[in-house]
N, C-alpha and C positions, 0 to 999 in steps of 0.2 A: 586668872589662870590663862595659860596659853592653850592652843588647840590640843597639843599632845597631853597636857595635864587633864584637860576636860575629858578626853577620851579614856585615859587611864583610870580616872576616878569613876567613870561610868562602868568600865569593865569590872572594877572592884565591886561596885554597887550591885551588879548583876551576877557576880561570881563567874564571869565569862573570861575565857582565855583569849590571848591574841590570835591563836590558831583558829578558834571558833569565829572570831571577828573576820579573819581572813576568808574563812569558808563562807560566811554569811554575806560578805561584800564582794567577793571575787577579786579583791585587790591582791597584788603580789606582796610577799613578805617584805621585800625591799621598799615598796611604796609605803606600806604601813610604818615601817621603821623610820623612814625619812620624815613622815608626818609627826610621829611621836616624839622624835628628838629635835624637831624644828628645823630640819634641813631644807624644807620646802616652804617657800614664801607664798606662792600662788598655787593653791590646791584647786584642781578643776571642780567646777560645780557638780558634775556627775559623780565624782569621787566623794565629795562631801555628802551628797544625797544618799549614796550607798551606806556611808557610815551612819548618817542620821537615821535611816530606815532600820538598819541592823540594831542600833542602840535605842530604838523607840523614841527618838526625838522628832519634833516637828521640823519639816523641811525648811531650810533657810535660817534656822535659829542657832546653829552651831557656830557659824562664823561671827555672829553678833557677840560672842563671848558669854552669852547667857542662854544656853540651849534649853528649850522647853520640851517637856514630855509630850508625846502624842496623847490626844484626849482619851483614846480607847486602848492604850497599851500600857501594861504594867510590867512587861518583861521584854527582853530582846527577841529579835526574830532569828532564833537558832534552833528552836525545839522541833516538834513534830512536823511543822510546816515544811521544813527543809529536808527532813529525813528521806522522803521518797525521792527527792531530787538527788541527794547524795547517793542513795542506793542505786539509782539509775546510772549515775556517773561512774560508780565503781563497776557496775556490770559492763558498761561500755569500755572502760579501761581494760577489763579482763578480755573482752572480745578483741580489742585491738592487739593485745599481747598475743593472743592465739593466732590471729591473722598474720602477725609478724613472723611467728614460728613457721607457719605454713608457707609463707612467701620465701623465707630463707631455704626451706627444704626444696621447694620447687625451683628456686634459683640454682641450688647445688645440683639438682637432678638435670636441669637444662644445661648447665656448664659441663657436666660429665658427658652428655650426649654430643656436644659440639666439639 
């Protein structure tokens, strides 16, 4: 199996979506797509490590073509361990949106005064 097929098989094994893998790894949708379809020949080590960690594989085993499960992991890293991080990220995104609205209002107010 190629890299993409190994990843797809593991996603199915864990009942994990590609969106969940993207969230767990921090990879862009395009980067993951290119890896899955084999458009990328030289995947960076850091990218591979993120995928291995998220899919509970031992680091360095994915590129060998025979990824090995982590000794102490029976499931992917997407559950409760990431929930607080995702909650914080969503809160920060909401804060940024609010600040943008306030900045636009202040910019308009300043433009009216000049």
